[in-house]
ZAZA-45704 format. One record per residue (C-alpha): residue in one letter; z, y, x. Coordinates in steps of 0.001 Angstrom, whole numbers, plus 500000, padded with zeros to 6 digits. Layout:
AZYX...
% end
This chain:
M398700064413867683M399206067710869445K402394068584867478K403897065220869001T402875065938872587F404491069637872480K407738067273870787Y407303065434873943I407374068239876628G410197069935875271L412030066797875133V411430066266878887V412522069829879854V415635069683877811T416425066433879689V415508067737883014S417646071030882170A420628068946881041M420574066654884068L420484069722886407S423469071404884507C425740068359884627K425031067852888661R428025066281890277D430046067998893122S429112065213895449D425608065780894722Y425620068751897163V425219068961900878A428840070611902110G428593072963904919S431079073502908045V432693076625909722S431681076049913699P435269074991915304F433849077422918467I433938081069918570S432192082811921221N433517084914923851F431280087858922641D433453087712919429L436519087189920526K436113090162923107K435170092309919757A438562091214918424F440604092587921457K442046095849921023E443939096183924007T447234094860922481D448205090853922697L446429089038920151T447293085671918939L444659083476918655T444922081954914989A442018079758912961E442411082730910455L441557085370912829M438865082991914668K437155082727911203G437700078880911209A437113078389914969T439984076814917187S438098076513920401V435448077858922801K433114076226924841G430860077198927773V430090076945931284V432627077282934138V431953080191936606S435190080029938281D435390078389941380F438208077300943679S435943075797946455A436412078582949149G439858079555947903N438706082945946366S439785082640942812P442642084011941178V445160081406940755G445499079502937529L442274081089935787L439562078785934382V436580081186933680V434366079931931245Q431069082057930037N428894081597927177S426503083504925124R425315083860921606L422284085271919584V423574089046918247G421725090084914753G419483087411914871A417755088909918061N417780087537921658I420150090659922545D422083089935925871S425494088379924971V426370086732927892R430373086890928304G432954085669930064M436677084631929390A439484083519931578I441836081231930354N444847080542932291I445659076696932288G447704076835935470N446903075103938900D444549072758937006A442032075250936932A441071074272940279K440247071033939149F437236072183937208A434081072836939219L431508075667938931G428771074500936422D430955072187934297S430654072134930569V433614072429928861H435237072814925442V438654074325925758K441153074392922307V442653077991922516E444040077908918713G447470079244919525G446994081009922728V447362084908923288L444452086851924281K446428089514926510R446077091508930008V448033090091933052N448150092482936000G445200094279934340I443124090845933936L442219089927930263Q443055086379929857I443967083734927311T447666082609927933G449578079606926635V446875077310926894S447525073849928890S445156071760930813S445215069016928220A443472071447925630V440355071320928237N437983068661927749K434874068231930137V431485067162928668G429209067811931322A428304068971934989N425927071155936746R424731073001934064P422789075794934847L424145079677935150K422900082790933636I423915085405936385P423020089117934694V421842091672937447V424063094743936505N424680098159938439V428133100005938890A427429102392936222Q426457099835933586L430112097801934668M431882101055934313A430193102318930897A430906098744929491P433584096996931058G434545095063928140N430911093408928320Y431220092297931699E434955091280932953N435505087897933827T431695087477933999L429644085774936701L427104088501937921T425207090138940728V425380093837941998S422200094549944213N421324096749947165T424830097681947904V426205099647951115L429628099277952418E431548102458952582P432577103203955369E429931101046957168P431625098171958728T432417098113962410T431518094796964810G434089092357964020E435180094002960586T435593091031958156F435457090173954450A439576090099954200G441224092416951402D439438095077949438K436158096723950617T434563099759948971F430427098953948043N427978101576946731D424950100605944852G423692104126944548F425077103992940739G428523103958941311R431428102420943669A433523099104943099T435526096598945169L434798093689946860H437824091377946857T438533088898949188E441817086645949722A443196086416953069N443376082678952781A439605082291951651S437120080342953724F435127083208954464A437629085880954909A437128086165958742N433254086316958337Q431575089397959509L431035092074956620P427713093285956000A426562096761956158S424332096251953041A423992093230950793N423625091966947415F426798090358946132T427507088086943496G430887087273941839V433005087002938847V434187090653937884Y437906091911937055F439260095278936086K442387096507937387T443986099598936370E445455102325939133N446761105454938330N445576105342934774V442106104682936202K440276101237935605K438419099963938554A435943096849938815Q436733094045941547L434405091805942303W435453088340943829M433006086189945404R432837082246945129T431455081268948357A430256082975951602D426807082661949961D427469085013947251A426753087632949989F422935088026950929E422533090625953824L419545093160953372P418087094866955943L419599098187956844I417359100875954850K415325103103956977P415981106751956346S413117108623954795P412490112460956379V410772113156952980I412015112522949584I410689113056945655T413042115725943950G410633116431941230Y407243116985939388L404997118758937075P402733116390935112D401918117900931893P401560121851931920P400478124235929132G396623124785929688T393440122321929686D392991120113932374A389329119987932498S388741122910934909A388354123133938337S390287126516937973A393348124355936296Q394960122531939138Y398323123388937553E400114120191938613Y402642119852941555I404959117661943356Q408425119140944221L409855117053947518M412790117998949777A413051117251953554T416125115084954872K415460116738958570D413816119451960349I409883118301960361D406823120210962019F403797118388959944S401632119246962946V403684117028964936T404757114455962416P402392114314959705F402904112151956280S400855111889953503V401402111755949637V399430109268946910T399593109522943305T398673107043940868N396763107184937702N396332104341935673A395300106065932291G392250103944930147S392031100739928174T390204098644930857N391870099287934467P391198096877937080F394261096015939179P395053097905942457V393711095560944798N394510098027947547S397765098821946437W398011102757946980A394947102941948926T392902101698945843G391248105082945276A388533105983943063A390064106900939511R393494105141940349T394940106687943264Y394489110433945302K395752111007948595I397029114598950167N397689114644953753L400255116962955014T399471117959958651S400575121254959071G403747123883958380T407558123268958999V410567122460956836T414342122335957377K416635119991956220G417699120206952937Q414554122573951932F412618122012948758F408548122173949438Y405487121515947286V402338119932947488G399664120200944381G396962122319943195T395426125596944638T396524127906941570K400382127552942479L401342128594938896I404789127522937903W404032126617934166G400231126452933554A397965129257932599G399332132798932802S402828131884934371T404592132797937388N402544132576940839I404932130669942974S402362130758946295S405791132514947862A407442129041947835K407490126801950530W403913125029949978I402939122438952505A399649121147951050S397269122544948097V394118121039947417N391423121540944838Y392192117792943297A389741119096940268S386530119448942618N387176117519945787P387828114228946388G391161113016947981A391832112714951812D390419109356952685F390265107904948953G390569109126945370A387943110714943265A388082114236942166T390490114524939128A391532116921936282N394984114799936313L396712114913939661L399693113491937688A398951111389934755N400342112002931470S398638109368929316G400748106227928074N400357104137931115I402370103859933931A402037106679936904G403447107424940046I404065109449943292A404654107500946785V405494109490950133F404141107835953485E404696108542957233G401383109187958767T398268109894957376T396989106288957390V397602104231953973T396184100822953822A396891098086951140T399478096894953313T401406100321953927V404943100345952574P405600103825951487L408977105820952515D409997106773948910V408569105864945705M408920106992941959M406937105312938964Y407061106923935545G405949106693931995G404245103559930279S405218101607927121T405764098503929714A406412098171933548N402692096491934017S401042099310931180G397811100269933023N397491096824934862V399419098075937808Y400702094395938929S399180090932939039P401036088001940390G397941086570941441P397041084596943822P396957086917945701A399376089029944278V398407092884944059G400053096096943285Y401837099311943991R403994098372947045I407420099853946649T410569100404949261N414210099893948751T415095103164947098D417517103885944507Y415029102509941734Y413605099568943475T414566096689945804T412118094506947898I414511091208947400N414863089878943902P418841090137943678S418907086658941576S416142084803943029R416625086022946622Q412661086017946474A410175088703947955Q409249091276945249P407140094009947287F405342095405944203F406259097878941369A406457095593938194N407018092692940227G410391090942939465T413190093295938890N411144096366939792T410682097638936559N412471101044936468R410959104097936021L411486107638934436G410025108131931021F407388110849930134Q408696114458929372A407519116849926974T403609117247926762Q401405120078925639A402019119311922215N405805120118922486P405630122759925652T408897124495924184G410747121115925256G410130121676929101S408295119347931241F408998119769934877V410808116927935676R413881117665938203L415633114530939866G419356114809940730G421076112662943052I423077112714946255Y421060111088949241D422513110201952579A420218110971955394N422062109223957995S421822105416955988G419099105958953971R420891105213950849W421293106809947809R424778107567946839T424270108595943565G420846107415942098R418239109718940973S418639110693937023L416857113383935274N417835116904934931N414913118425933310V414079122036933575T413416124191930145M410087125763931341S408419129031930406V405669131394931446G408177133564932969A410073131091935054T410619131435938638I411145129339941560S414660129662941244T414463127625937993L413373124725940261E415568124953943152T418998125964941810G421531123969939324T421988120323939147G419298118664941430I419184116383944811T421698116994947626V421320115570950979L424442114945952641E424863116551956368N425353114550959393
% end
């Protein structure tokens, strides 16, 4: 009986195997190549020479699909160009791949509205530059099939440095450049018409408005967030970005920034040597005056925030939270001149921790024993004036010596942290609480996308921060954080945003190590 059972099982296995080996072609589910290619892939294929779009080149695709971002309603869009934006997953991850593509279909381009969803057969067209603008030519309007309307638009927020570093990513794409200032400052009655230069602190670009645009005669704002489609033109072998607004609503005017008499230019967060000593106090902040100041007449204050630890409560009183979270130092005596560096920090006044050069001859406006004494008005004594843990830390400068939960700083710089909210520095509430920011090269109080208020760090787009530098574990790397940039003391704007120009430190370094070379420049009146 057992022998018969084995024979039966063997017969079943052989039969099933034979059935599988004889499976017919019609039994398989056939796959098919997508008829659509993304703008991301089209742009990757373009090598700055005319490119005929064949199905073979496009890996079997014949068309593009996406949302229309060109808008002819106000008369400010390049004639004949239907601009379609789409995105795709890159490498299986949600890497931003939003790309726009201009398709020249002639005057019928104006028949399609912002937000229309379209399929466009581009096979046989030629991808090329015409007057500098990348576009697909040789496509008729009959190749465009509208399949929907009023689709949502994804509008990236991009600074000019990013634009110029990767023009292929952004050309023909609808985007926003935030916190810009017009150069020169517009006069009363100056209009949008023509080409205007704007600066967002990271570079300059052109705002282009056709003479017959419906908003061409509107007053040009001195400062604004601008939204529009970006094109690139080459002049004298230099590629320049042109932003074409769609309508008057694409200019969101911003209040003029109040110039700050004091700006943050550097700091020493983690010098060699122990922090846990009342005689240490090696940490300090470097600041610069943008005008002559007598602190006995016009006082200021500096507040630092340390969010180390794993169970921090949120800063419900902002920079005035005190305790272990914030420490305040008043600046109430001494004088500085415009463009002069000065220092705030511990009483030891050593440039690079234990055994290093004494720099008490530098311009010190305030020095306090922060390891033993509480801060002015708030802040517990602390071994770390400037945090060097893994969480967010920061420095803020205030006009006057009164700082409350609602006081807005003159200048702010945040650094560190694996995420913008590491250390519980912001809570949306209600009520929302966090460290207040102001309009600087790094932060803006108005969200450029939603146009809603965002008054705190880690709130909305206010996520920029500097990284931690070398630590005691790697002292040879240097950890004085020196910032470079160009500040316009007249307008309060950063012509060139602050960047890291770190100084390699040693015990024998001198004050000239901190104050010469690449650093902050204040423009003269």
